[in-house]
C-alpha positions as CSV (number, residue, x, y, z in Angstrom):
1,M,92.9,52.3,167.0
2,C,93.1,51.6,163.2
3,R,96.2,49.6,161.9
4,M,98.0,50.2,158.8
5,A,97.4,47.3,156.2
6,R,100.3,45.4,155.6
7,P,101.7,45.6,151.9
8,R,100.8,42.8,149.6
9,K,104.4,42.2,148.5
10,P,107.7,42.7,150.6
11,L,109.3,46.3,150.4
12,L,112.0,46.5,147.7
13,S,115.5,46.0,148.8
14,R,119.0,45.5,147.3
15,D,118.8,41.9,148.4
16,R,115.5,41.4,146.4
17,I,116.8,43.1,143.5
18,V,120.2,41.1,143.6
19,E,118.2,37.8,144.1
20,A,115.9,38.5,141.2
21,A,118.7,39.5,139.1
22,S,120.9,36.3,140.1
23,A,118.0,34.2,139.0
24,L,117.9,35.9,135.6
25,V,121.4,35.5,134.9
26,D,121.7,31.6,136.0
27,S,118.8,30.9,133.8
28,E,119.0,33.2,130.8
29,G,122.5,34.8,130.9
30,L,123.7,38.5,131.1
31,D,121.8,39.9,128.3
32,A,118.5,38.8,129.9
33,V,118.9,41.3,132.5
34,S,117.7,45.0,132.2
35,T,115.9,47.1,134.8
36,R,112.6,46.9,133.0
37,R,112.8,43.1,133.1
38,L,113.6,43.2,136.8
39,A,111.2,45.5,137.6
40,A,108.5,43.2,136.1
41,E,109.9,40.3,137.6
42,L,109.6,42.1,141.2
43,G,106.1,43.6,140.4
44,V,107.5,47.2,140.8
45,S,107.9,50.4,138.8
46,G,111.2,50.6,136.7
47,P,112.4,53.9,138.5
48,S,111.8,52.3,141.8
49,L,115.1,50.4,141.3
50,Y,117.2,53.5,141.0
51,N,116.6,54.2,144.6
52,H,119.0,51.2,145.2
53,F,121.2,50.9,142.2
54,R,122.4,53.6,139.6
55,N,122.1,51.3,136.6
56,K,122.2,47.8,135.3
57,D,126.2,47.5,135.7
58,E,126.0,48.2,139.3
59,I,123.4,45.5,139.6
60,L,125.5,43.0,137.9
61,D,128.3,44.0,140.2
62,A,126.2,43.2,143.1
63,V,125.4,39.7,141.7
64,A,129.0,39.1,140.7
65,D,129.9,40.1,144.5
66,A,127.2,37.8,145.8
67,V,129.0,34.9,144.0
68,S,132.5,36.0,145.4
69,A,130.8,36.0,148.9
70,Q,130.5,32.3,148.6
71,I,134.1,31.4,148.1
72,D,135.7,29.9,151.3
73,L,138.5,32.0,152.8
74,S,138.8,30.2,156.1
75,M,142.1,28.3,154.8
76,F,143.7,31.7,155.1
77,D,142.8,32.4,158.8
78,E,146.1,32.7,160.9
79,S,144.5,29.9,163.2
80,D,144.3,27.5,160.2
81,P,147.0,25.0,160.2
82,R,147.2,24.6,156.4
83,D,150.4,25.7,154.8
84,W,150.3,28.4,151.9
85,R,150.4,25.4,149.4
86,A,147.5,23.5,150.7
87,A,145.4,26.7,151.5
88,L,146.2,28.0,147.8
89,H,144.9,24.7,146.4
90,D,141.8,24.4,148.5
91,W,140.7,28.0,148.0
92,A,141.1,27.6,144.2
93,V,138.5,24.6,144.4
94,S,136.0,26.6,146.5
95,Y,136.7,29.5,144.0
96,R,136.0,27.4,141.0
97,A,133.1,25.5,142.6
98,A,131.4,29.1,143.1
99,L,131.9,29.9,139.7
100,T,130.7,26.8,138.1
101,E,127.3,27.2,140.0
102,H,126.9,30.5,138.4
103,P,128.9,30.3,135.0
104,H,127.0,33.3,133.2
105,I,128.4,35.9,135.8
106,V,132.0,34.7,135.3
107,P,132.8,37.5,132.5
108,V,131.7,39.9,135.2
109,L,134.0,38.5,137.7
110,A,136.9,38.1,135.2
111,R,137.0,41.8,135.2
112,G,138.5,42.0,138.7
113,P,137.0,43.0,142.1
114,G,136.9,46.7,141.4
115,R,134.9,48.1,144.5
116,R,133.2,45.2,145.1
117,P,133.5,44.2,149.1
118,A,133.3,40.4,149.0
119,G,135.8,40.5,145.9
120,L,138.2,42.7,147.4
121,R,138.0,40.6,150.7
122,V,139.0,37.6,148.4
123,A,142.1,39.5,147.0
124,D,143.0,40.8,150.2
125,A,143.1,37.4,152.0
126,V,145.1,35.7,149.2
127,F,147.6,38.3,148.8
128,G,148.1,38.6,152.7
129,A,148.4,34.8,153.0
130,M,151.1,34.7,150.3
131,V,153.2,37.7,151.9
132,G,152.6,36.2,155.4
133,A,154.1,32.9,154.1
134,G,157.1,34.6,152.9
135,W,156.6,35.6,149.1
136,P,157.6,39.0,148.2
137,P,154.8,41.5,147.4
138,A,155.4,41.5,143.9
139,Q,155.3,37.8,143.5
140,A,152.2,37.5,145.7
141,T,150.5,39.9,143.4
142,Y,151.5,37.7,140.4
143,I,150.4,34.6,142.2
144,G,146.8,36.2,143.0
145,A,146.8,37.1,139.2
146,L,147.9,33.8,137.8
147,M,145.1,31.9,140.0
148,R,142.2,34.3,138.8
149,Y,143.3,33.8,135.2
150,F,143.5,30.0,135.7
151,I,140.1,29.6,137.7
152,T,137.9,31.9,135.6
153,G,139.3,30.6,132.3
154,S,138.5,27.1,133.6
155,A,135.0,28.1,134.7
156,L,134.3,30.1,131.3
157,G,134.0,27.0,129.2
158,S,134.3,23.4,128.9
159,F,136.7,21.3,126.9
160,A,134.7,18.3,127.1
161,R,131.5,20.0,125.7
162,G,133.5,21.2,122.8
163,F,133.4,17.7,121.3
164,V,130.0,16.2,119.8
165,D,128.8,12.9,120.9
166,D,128.6,11.7,117.2
167,E,131.3,9.0,116.6
168,T,131.1,9.7,112.8
169,A,132.3,13.1,113.3
170,Y,135.9,12.2,113.9
171,D,137.1,10.1,110.9
172,P,140.2,8.4,111.8
173,A,141.6,9.3,108.3
174,D,141.5,12.9,109.4
175,Y,141.9,12.7,113.2
176,P,143.8,9.4,114.0
177,H,144.1,10.4,117.7
178,L,140.4,11.2,118.4
179,G,138.9,7.9,118.0
180,Q,137.3,8.2,121.4
181,A,136.6,12.0,121.3
182,H,132.7,11.5,121.0
183,L,132.8,10.0,124.5
184,L,134.0,13.3,126.2
185,A,130.7,15.1,126.2
186,E,128.9,12.6,128.3
187,R,132.0,12.5,130.6
188,R,132.2,16.2,130.9
189,R,132.0,16.9,134.7
190,Q,134.7,14.1,135.1
191,V,137.0,15.5,132.3
192,D,136.8,19.1,133.2
193,E,137.4,18.6,137.1
194,G,140.2,16.2,136.2
195,A,141.7,18.8,134.0
196,F,141.5,21.5,136.6
197,E,142.8,19.5,139.2
198,T,145.9,18.4,137.1
199,G,146.4,22.0,136.2
200,L,146.0,23.4,139.9
201,R,148.5,20.8,141.3
202,A,151.0,21.5,138.4
203,L,150.6,25.3,139.2
204,V,150.9,24.9,142.9
205,D,154.0,22.4,142.4
206,G,155.7,25.0,140.1
207,L,155.1,27.7,142.7
208,S,156.7,25.6,145.3
209,V,159.7,25.1,143.3
210,Q,160.0,29.0,143.0
211,Y,159.5,29.3,146.6
212,E,162.3,27.2,147.6
213,L,164.5,29.5,145.7
214,L,163.6,32.5,147.7
215,A,166.3,34.0,149.7
216,P,166.0,35.0,153.3
217,G,165.8,38.6,152.4
218,G,163.0,38.1,150.0
219,T,164.7,38.0,146.8
220,V,164.9,35.1,144.3
221,R,168.0,33.2,144.1
222,P,169.4,32.8,140.5
223,A,168.7,29.2,139.2
224,P,171.8,27.0,139.5
225,K,173.9,26.7,136.2
226,R,173.6,23.7,134.2
227,S,176.7,21.8,133.7
């Protein structure tokens, strides 16, 4: 009995394409991805990619969804003891960590989940947890949008990296309060993570104040009048 020879390279699959595209995005950015480049990286003909994806945009959607799948959602399980405040905080930290590992794909993620399964699971978990905690559906929607704006904005850029490490660049005569700004670049991670945590806690604290104003019927009580 003769045996069929094994192919020298693994058969092409969606996972292999996404893995190769993810590596390109991480190393060179979104513009580096093309079906021709991916085919060359995978050692296949260009048209073979179309058996799995219709175009480049679908491939990038799949890369974005693979990043969404890395976000921890366990804090929204009914069995988890964390209240909505702690859950929202811990989810946001996990969300940002996934994005900062793959910053070049953030512009695709920032457009929203569309039809991406993992992205939709994230949106569903957050919305469901907020409604389950007593937020009205409209407010729960606003919270999900607010958090996405904040987290993706944080991951899109670096405040600290915006300053050069040349102390002569910030003349005290022109910028009297930026005498230490040249030190920010070397402390980028500390500054960026500290800024994110400060903003996140401010957001959650502010939402907690709004939550305390919720009436039992699910409407928001008017703020007390100031004397």
